[in-house]
C-alpha positions as CSV (number, residue, x, y, z in Angstrom):
1,X,-45.2,112.3,105.1
2,X,-43.3,112.4,108.3
3,X,-42.9,115.6,110.4
4,X,-39.5,117.2,110.3
5,X,-37.8,117.4,113.7
6,X,-36.0,120.4,115.1
7,X,-33.3,120.4,117.7
8,X,-33.9,122.8,120.6
9,X,-32.3,123.3,124.0
10,X,-34.3,123.3,127.3
11,X,-32.7,124.8,130.4
12,X,-34.3,124.5,133.8
13,X,-33.6,127.2,136.4
14,X,-33.8,127.3,140.2
15,X,-35.0,124.1,141.9
16,X,-36.5,122.6,138.6
17,X,-33.4,120.5,137.7
18,X,-33.7,118.5,140.9
19,X,-37.5,118.2,140.6
20,X,-37.7,117.0,137.0
21,X,-34.3,115.8,135.7
22,X,-32.4,114.3,138.7
23,X,-30.2,117.5,138.8
24,X,-29.6,117.8,135.1
25,X,-30.2,121.5,134.2
26,X,-30.1,121.4,130.4
27,X,-30.6,119.1,127.5
28,X,-30.9,119.2,123.8
29,X,-34.1,117.6,122.5
30,X,-35.8,116.9,119.1
31,X,-39.3,118.2,118.7
32,X,-41.6,118.2,115.6
33,X,-41.5,121.3,113.4
34,X,-44.2,123.7,114.6
35,X,-44.1,122.5,118.2
36,X,-44.8,124.9,121.0
37,X,-42.9,125.5,124.3
38,X,-45.7,123.7,126.1
39,X,-45.4,120.6,123.8
40,X,-41.6,120.5,124.1
41,X,-41.8,120.6,127.9
42,X,-44.5,117.9,128.0
43,X,-42.3,115.7,125.8
44,X,-39.7,115.9,128.7
45,X,-42.1,115.2,131.5
46,X,-42.8,118.8,132.5
47,X,-46.4,120.0,132.5
48,X,-46.5,123.7,133.6
49,X,-50.2,123.3,134.7
50,X,-49.0,120.8,137.4
51,X,-46.2,123.0,138.8
52,X,-47.6,125.0,141.8
53,X,-45.1,127.9,141.4
54,X,-44.6,127.9,137.6
55,X,-43.2,131.3,136.5
56,X,-42.5,131.7,132.8
57,X,-40.6,130.6,129.8
58,X,-38.0,132.6,127.9
59,X,-36.6,132.0,124.4
60,X,-33.1,133.2,123.9
61,X,-33.5,135.4,127.0
62,X,-36.8,137.0,125.9
63,X,-40.0,136.1,127.9
64,X,-42.6,134.4,125.7
65,X,-46.0,132.8,126.1
66,X,-46.2,129.1,126.7
67,X,-47.8,128.5,123.3
68,X,-44.9,130.2,121.5
69,X,-44.0,128.2,118.3
70,X,-40.4,127.0,118.4
71,X,-37.8,127.3,115.7
72,X,-34.7,125.3,115.0
73,X,-31.9,126.0,117.6
74,X,-34.2,127.9,120.1
75,X,-33.1,127.8,123.7
76,X,-36.0,127.6,126.2
77,X,-35.4,128.6,129.8
78,X,-38.0,127.7,132.4
79,X,-38.2,129.9,135.5
80,X,-40.3,129.5,138.7
81,X,-42.3,132.3,140.1
82,X,-40.3,134.3,142.6
83,X,-41.3,135.9,145.9
84,X,-39.9,139.0,147.4
85,X,-40.0,142.7,147.1
């Protein structure tokens, strides 16, 4: 039996679009049902462990853990860590 795919949207913030997607800041992607944020990002060439200033991910504007299980239509935003005070 094949895994059912879900369609989700990934949005890169700050300098990430240039770093990963040649300036493209968002894209819709298909991921297997039950995929996590981490798995979805890796499918698009983004491994948060290899990003020196990785900040956090948010689903529909709510901060979540990288192993959050995605649902059909979720919108993932990826933010770098910010400096300042």
